[in-house]
LUMFISE-216756 format. One line per 10 residues: number of its first residue (from 1); their letters; for each residue x, y, z of C-alpha. Coordinates in nm, 2 decimals. Last residue first. Layout:
NUM	A	X Y Z; ...
//
This chain:
443	XXXXXXXXXX	-11.23 -7.20 13.25; -11.41 -7.33 12.95; -11.41 -7.22 12.58; -11.04 -7.17 12.52; -10.96 -7.48 12.72; -11.14 -7.70 12.46; -10.90 -7.58 12.19; -10.61 -7.65 12.42; -10.73 -8.00 12.50; -10.78 -8.08 12.13
433	XXXXXXXXXX	-10.42 -7.96 12.05; -10.29 -8.16 12.35; -10.46 -8.47 12.22; -10.33 -8.43 11.86; -9.97 -8.39 11.98; -9.99 -8.70 12.20; -10.17 -8.90 11.93; -9.92 -8.82 11.65; -9.63 -8.89 11.89; -9.78 -9.23 11.99
423	XXXXXXXXXX	-9.81 -9.31 11.62; -9.44 -9.23 11.56; -9.34 -9.48 11.82; -9.58 -9.75 11.70; -9.52 -9.72 11.33; -9.18 -9.59 11.22; -9.01 -9.68 11.55; -9.16 -10.03 11.54; -9.04 -10.07 11.18; -8.69 -9.97 11.28
413	XXXXXXXXXX	-8.70 -10.21 11.58; -8.80 -10.49 11.34; -9.16 -10.61 11.35; -9.24 -10.97 11.44; -9.59 -10.89 11.56; -9.56 -11.02 11.91; -9.20 -10.90 11.95; -9.26 -10.55 11.81; -9.58 -10.48 12.00; -9.47 -10.62 12.34
403	XXXXXXXXXX	-9.13 -10.45 12.29; -9.29 -10.11 12.25; -9.52 -10.17 12.54; -9.22 -10.23 12.77; -9.10 -9.88 12.70; -8.73 -9.80 12.68; -8.71 -9.89 12.31; -8.98 -9.64 12.20; -9.31 -9.49 12.32; -9.29 -9.12 12.27
393	XXXXXXXXXX	-9.54 -9.01 12.37; -9.85 -9.11 12.56; -9.73 -8.93 12.88; -9.78 -8.59 12.72; -10.15 -8.65 12.65; -10.20 -8.79 13.00; -10.05 -8.48 13.16; -10.28 -8.27 12.94; -10.57 -8.48 13.07; -10.48 -8.39 13.43
383	XXXXXXXXXX	-10.45 -8.03 13.33; -10.79 -8.05 13.15; -10.95 -8.18 13.47; -10.78 -7.91 13.68; -10.90 -7.66 13.43; -11.26 -7.76 13.48; -11.24 -7.72 13.86; -11.05 -7.39 13.85; -10.68 -7.41 13.96; -10.51 -7.39 13.62
373	XXXXXXXXXX	-10.40 -7.02 13.62; -10.03 -7.12 13.61; -9.96 -6.96 13.94; -10.26 -7.14 14.10; -10.19 -7.49 13.95; -9.83 -7.47 14.05; -9.84 -7.69 14.37; -10.01 -7.98 14.16; -9.77 -7.95 13.86; -9.47 -8.13 14.01
363	XXXXXXXXXX	-9.67 -8.41 14.16; -9.88 -8.44 13.84; -9.56 -8.47 13.64; -9.42 -8.75 13.86; -9.75 -8.94 13.85; -9.80 -8.91 13.48; -9.44 -9.00 13.38; -9.44 -9.30 13.62; -9.77 -9.42 13.47; -9.65 -9.38 13.11
353	XXXXXXXXXX	-9.32 -9.57 13.18; -9.05 -9.52 12.92; -8.77 -9.32 13.10; -8.67 -9.04 12.87; -8.97 -9.02 12.63; -9.22 -9.05 12.92; -9.04 -8.78 13.13; -9.01 -8.54 12.84; -9.37 -8.58 12.73; -9.49 -8.55 13.09
343	XXXXXXXXXX	-9.30 -8.22 13.13; -9.42 -8.09 12.80; -9.79 -8.17 12.86; -9.78 -8.03 13.21; -9.64 -7.70 13.07; -9.88 -7.68 12.77; -10.20 -7.61 12.97; -10.08 -7.26 13.07; -9.73 -7.17 12.95; -9.81 -6.80 12.93
333	XXXXXXXXXX	-9.50 -6.62 13.07; -9.52 -6.26 13.19; -9.60 -6.35 13.55; -9.38 -6.66 13.54; -9.11 -6.57 13.79; -9.34 -6.43 14.06; -9.59 -6.72 14.04; -9.30 -6.96 14.02; -9.16 -6.84 14.34; -9.49 -6.83 14.52
323	XXXXXXXXXX	-9.58 -7.18 14.41; -9.23 -7.31 14.50; -9.29 -7.24 14.87; -9.08 -7.53 15.00; -9.41 -7.69 15.12; -9.54 -7.73 14.77; -9.22 -7.89 14.63; -9.21 -8.13 14.92; -9.58 -8.20 14.88; -9.51 -8.29 14.51
313	XXXXXXXXXX	-9.22 -8.52 14.59; -9.43 -8.69 14.86; -9.71 -8.73 14.61; -9.48 -8.90 14.37; -9.38 -9.15 14.64; -9.75 -9.22 14.71; -9.82 -9.28 14.34; -9.51 -9.50 14.32; -9.65 -9.70 14.61; -9.99 -9.74 14.45
303	XXXXXXXXXX	-9.84 -9.84 14.11; -9.61 -10.09 14.27; -9.89 -10.25 14.48; -10.15 -10.28 14.20; -10.00 -10.58 14.02; -9.92 -10.77 14.34; -10.27 -10.69 14.48; -10.43 -10.81 14.15; -10.24 -11.14 14.19; -10.36 -11.19 14.54
293	XXXXXXXXXX	-10.72 -11.12 14.42; -10.67 -11.37 14.14; -10.55 -11.65 14.37; -10.26 -11.69 14.61; -10.39 -11.44 14.87; -10.74 -11.59 14.83; -11.04 -11.46 14.63; -10.99 -11.69 14.34; -10.94 -11.98 14.58; -11.30 -11.92 14.69
283	XXXXXXXXXX	-11.41 -12.05 14.35; -11.67 -11.84 14.17; -11.82 -12.08 13.91; -11.87 -11.96 13.55; -11.63 -11.67 13.64; -11.78 -11.33 13.56; -11.99 -11.27 13.87; -11.69 -11.16 14.07; -11.66 -10.87 13.83; -11.97 -10.72 13.99
273	XXXXXXXXXX	-11.77 -10.69 14.32; -11.49 -10.50 14.14; -11.75 -10.27 13.97; -11.92 -10.20 14.30; -11.58 -10.12 14.46; -11.52 -9.90 14.16; -11.84 -9.70 14.23; -11.77 -9.70 14.61; -11.42 -9.55 14.57; -11.52 -9.31 14.29
263	XXXXXXXXXX	-11.82 -9.16 14.47; -12.12 -9.26 14.26; -12.27 -9.49 14.52; -12.26 -9.20 14.77; -12.35 -8.91 14.54; -12.64 -9.10 14.40; -12.76 -9.20 14.75; -12.74 -8.83 14.87; -12.93 -8.73 14.56; -13.21 -8.98 14.63
253	XXXXXXXXXX	-13.23 -8.86 14.99; -13.33 -8.51 14.88; -13.25 -8.23 14.65; -13.29 -8.17 14.28; -13.13 -8.39 14.02; -13.00 -8.10 13.81; -12.87 -7.92 14.12; -12.76 -7.60 13.94; -12.44 -7.59 14.15; -12.33 -7.92 13.99
243	XXXXXXXXXX	-12.28 -8.20 14.25; -12.54 -8.43 14.09; -12.36 -8.42 13.76; -12.05 -8.56 13.93; -12.26 -8.83 14.09; -12.41 -8.93 13.76; -12.06 -8.95 13.60; -11.93 -9.17 13.88; -12.23 -9.40 13.86; -12.21 -9.43 13.48
233	XXXXXXXXXX	-11.84 -9.52 13.49; -11.90 -9.77 13.77; -12.19 -9.95 13.58; -12.01 -9.96 13.24; -11.70 -10.16 13.33; -11.85 -10.43 13.56; -12.16 -10.46 13.33; -11.97 -10.52 13.00; -11.86 -10.88 13.06; -12.20 -10.98 13.21
223	XXXXXXXXXX	-12.38 -10.84 12.91; -12.15 -11.02 12.66; -12.19 -11.35 12.84; -11.90 -11.50 13.05; -11.65 -11.74 12.90; -11.63 -12.09 13.04; -11.76 -12.26 12.72; -11.50 -12.06 12.53; -11.21 -12.28 12.65; -10.96 -12.13 12.41
213	XXXXXXXXXX	-10.76 -12.32 12.15; -10.75 -12.05 11.89; -10.38 -11.97 11.92; -10.27 -12.33 11.94; -10.22 -12.40 11.56; -9.98 -12.11 11.51; -10.02 -11.83 11.25; -9.73 -11.62 11.13; -9.88 -11.28 11.04; -9.76 -11.10 10.72
203	XXXXXXXXXX	-9.58 -10.76 10.73; -9.54 -10.52 10.44; -9.55 -10.17 10.59; -9.80 -9.98 10.38; -10.06 -10.02 10.65; -9.85 -9.80 10.88; -9.86 -9.49 10.67; -10.21 -9.40 10.53; -10.43 -9.64 10.72; -10.24 -9.62 11.06
193	XXXXXXXXXX	-10.19 -9.24 11.03; -10.56 -9.19 10.95; -10.66 -9.40 11.25; -10.43 -9.19 11.48; -10.57 -8.87 11.34; -10.92 -8.99 11.44; -10.82 -9.16 11.76; -10.75 -8.82 11.93; -11.12 -8.74 11.89; -11.21 -9.05 12.08
183	XXXXXXXXXX	-10.95 -8.96 12.35; -11.08 -8.61 12.39; -11.44 -8.72 12.43; -11.37 -9.01 12.66; -11.13 -8.80 12.88; -11.38 -8.52 12.89; -11.65 -8.74 13.05; -11.41 -8.96 13.25; -11.22 -8.66 13.40; -11.55 -8.48 13.46
173	XXXXXXXXXX	-11.66 -8.78 13.68; -11.32 -8.80 13.84; -11.31 -8.43 13.96; -10.95 -8.32 13.94; -10.76 -8.28 14.27; -10.41 -8.27 14.10; -10.29 -8.58 14.29; -10.61 -8.77 14.27; -10.67 -8.69 13.90; -10.31 -8.81 13.82
163	XXXXXXXXXX	-10.35 -9.13 14.02; -10.68 -9.21 13.84; -10.53 -9.12 13.50; -10.23 -9.35 13.56; -10.43 -9.64 13.72; -10.68 -9.70 13.44; -11.02 -9.62 13.59; -11.01 -9.37 13.43; -10.96 -9.25 13.06; -10.66 -9.05 12.93
153	XXXXXXXXXX	-10.34 -9.25 12.93; -10.46 -9.61 12.90; -10.75 -9.48 12.68; -10.50 -9.37 12.41; -10.24 -9.64 12.46; -10.49 -9.92 12.39; -10.62 -9.76 12.07; -10.26 -9.70 11.97; -10.16 -10.06 12.03; -10.46 -10.21 11.84
143	XXXXXXXXXX	-10.42 -9.98 11.54; -10.05 -10.07 11.55; -10.13 -10.44 11.54; -10.39 -10.41 11.26; -10.16 -10.20 11.04; -9.85 -10.40 11.10; -10.04 -10.72 11.01; -10.08 -10.57 10.66; -10.41 -10.67 10.51; -10.51 -11.00 10.35
133	XXXXXXXXXX	-10.85 -10.99 10.51; -10.83 -11.34 10.66; -10.46 -11.30 10.77; -10.50 -10.96 10.92; -10.82 -11.06 11.10; -10.65 -11.37 11.25; -10.34 -11.17 11.36; -10.55 -10.90 11.52; -10.77 -11.15 11.70; -10.46 -11.34 11.82
123	XXXXXXXXXX	-10.31 -11.01 11.94; -10.61 -10.92 12.15; -10.49 -11.06 12.48; -10.13 -10.95 12.44; -10.23 -10.60 12.34; -10.48 -10.57 12.62; -10.22 -10.70 12.87; -9.97 -10.43 12.76; -10.24 -10.16 12.80; -10.34 -10.25 13.15
113	XXXXXXXXXX	-10.71 -10.36 13.17; -11.01 -10.15 13.28; -11.00 -9.87 13.02; -10.76 -10.07 12.80; -11.04 -10.29 12.68; -11.24 -10.01 12.52; -10.94 -9.86 12.33; -10.80 -10.19 12.22; -11.13 -10.28 12.07; -11.17 -9.94 11.91
103	XXXXXXXXXX	-10.83 -9.97 11.74; -10.88 -10.33 11.64; -11.22 -10.27 11.49; -11.10 -9.95 11.31; -10.81 -10.14 11.16; -11.03 -10.43 11.04; -11.32 -10.24 10.91; -11.42 -10.52 10.68; -11.46 -10.75 10.97; -11.76 -10.56 11.10
93	XXXXXXXXXX	-11.79 -10.27 11.34; -12.05 -10.43 11.57; -11.93 -10.79 11.54; -11.57 -10.68 11.61; -11.70 -10.49 11.92; -11.86 -10.81 12.04; -11.53 -11.00 11.97; -11.34 -10.75 12.19; -11.59 -10.76 12.47; -11.59 -11.15 12.47
83	XXXXXXXXXX	-11.21 -11.13 12.47; -11.21 -10.91 12.78; -11.46 -11.14 12.95; -11.22 -11.43 12.91; -11.23 -11.52 13.28; -10.88 -11.42 13.36; -10.87 -11.09 13.18; -11.20 -10.96 13.30; -11.12 -11.08 13.65; -10.78 -10.90 13.64
73	XXXXXXXXXX	-10.93 -10.58 13.51; -11.18 -10.55 13.79; -10.91 -10.63 14.05; -10.69 -10.36 13.89; -10.96 -10.10 13.91; -11.03 -10.19 14.27; -10.67 -10.15 14.36; -10.62 -9.82 14.18; -10.93 -9.67 14.34; -10.82 -9.80 14.68
63	XXXXXXXXXX	-10.49 -9.62 14.66; -10.62 -9.29 14.53; -10.80 -9.10 14.82; -10.62 -9.23 15.12; -10.31 -9.30 14.92; -10.29 -8.93 14.83; -10.29 -8.80 15.18; -10.07 -9.06 15.35; -9.78 -9.02 15.11; -9.79 -8.64 15.08
53	XXXXXXXXXX	-9.88 -8.56 15.44; -9.63 -8.80 15.59; -9.34 -8.71 15.37; -9.41 -8.33 15.37; -9.43 -8.34 15.76; -9.09 -8.51 15.77; -8.94 -8.24 15.54; -9.11 -7.97 15.75; -8.96 -8.11 16.07; -8.61 -8.13 15.92
43	XXXXXXXXXX	-8.63 -7.77 15.81; -8.64 -7.69 15.43; -8.32 -7.54 15.29; -8.39 -7.62 14.92; -8.10 -7.86 14.92; -8.25 -8.07 15.20; -8.60 -8.08 15.05; -8.48 -8.15 14.70; -8.26 -8.44 14.81; -8.54 -8.58 15.01
33	XXXXXXXXXX	-8.79 -8.56 14.72; -8.54 -8.72 14.48; -8.48 -9.01 14.72; -8.85 -9.07 14.76; -8.89 -9.05 14.38; -8.60 -9.28 14.30; -8.70 -9.53 14.56; -9.05 -9.56 14.42; -8.92 -9.55 14.06; -8.72 -9.87 14.12
23	XXXXXXXXXX	-8.35 -9.82 14.04; -8.25 -9.94 13.69; -7.91 -9.77 13.72; -7.92 -9.59 13.38; -8.29 -9.53 13.33; -8.44 -9.51 13.68; -8.15 -9.35 13.87; -8.04 -9.12 13.58; -8.40 -9.01 13.53; -8.45 -8.92 13.89
13	XXXXXXXXXX	-8.11 -8.75 13.92; -8.19 -8.54 13.61; -8.53 -8.45 13.77; -8.35 -8.35 14.09; -8.11 -8.13 13.89; -8.40 -7.97 13.69; -8.58 -7.89 14.02; -8.26 -7.74 14.17; -8.19 -7.53 13.87; -8.55 -7.39 13.88
3	XXX	-8.51 -7.32 14.25; -8.17 -7.15 14.19; -8.31 -6.93 13.92
//
């Protein structure tokens, strides 16, 4: 009971520090880890060991993944490649399926690009389609935001899912495979919600003359725009298949090559390098500290350090022997896949950041995988996705994404709660139900 009380106390301190006093999550997580270590009676040497092992261990496997993913997203955003992809999806699905187009467009773009950036980039398209089709702007905007939130939480190489997979030890290839399946199924109830509920909100877009003044002559081609996203995902999935015990690709040098180029770090490095082909002319300034690479480093750094701090918290829990305590205390309980969902759900709703909720939850759950019966390879993947499902909801006034949606569209806070906030709840609950059903058939 003392251990459970101590964990709840530290989580309360974390939330108070982040929400009330606006302390950076990195400092809050490091401070929380130290408080837990000291109050749980760990020796000074073990506390120091937990800090070095936790921070260094996870950054060695996850830090570069996050950085390469952010570089890829930055080049797509800066060159207009993201808009090219969005417009291609629009041509595939057709202007008549406005909400479906915006939802799927937001979904695809948020795999390499941050969710907020995706919404900002695609807002002019959402506004234009809403105006031309005479449909509620609320419907097109929420379809976009929910699509972006879905892949942002469930599909690598978005930083949150990558960090979660790294902390939990989930296979990234399987994470992509199941993440895509689960997230696409999750979009079905989200799409119904948008059409049946949100589209009834009367909201007209206010068009400006400057929104279509884009230098399209400098945009990359459709093929060029898709290649940096598709190639790394395919390579990672192929490498994951190659490691199956049944050896589907056989043995030999070719399998070694597949495993090497499909390792997450190399695959995303290839994607980042391929993104350098997107500018019409690659200027060396783009690769400088003050250019696009420097900007990507500034974006990636907070996520990487928060991930490291979360790993310290998790290692502190692990080295305190919490696994044994929970194993003994939860023998008759059957929380299973729902516990990571509930923790992430509570953290996201309380403090607003999807990434912080995912990293913190993964750090807490990692030492408990065995006691919870979630330590098989497939269950690690579903656990990581359960964390992502919980971290979708509920997006409200403490989440930057909520304000991006409401301010760009002109919604009131009440309308934002009725549409965007409620929509993230629908998606989160739908995703965990799908994950639970899948967990019944694999172990």
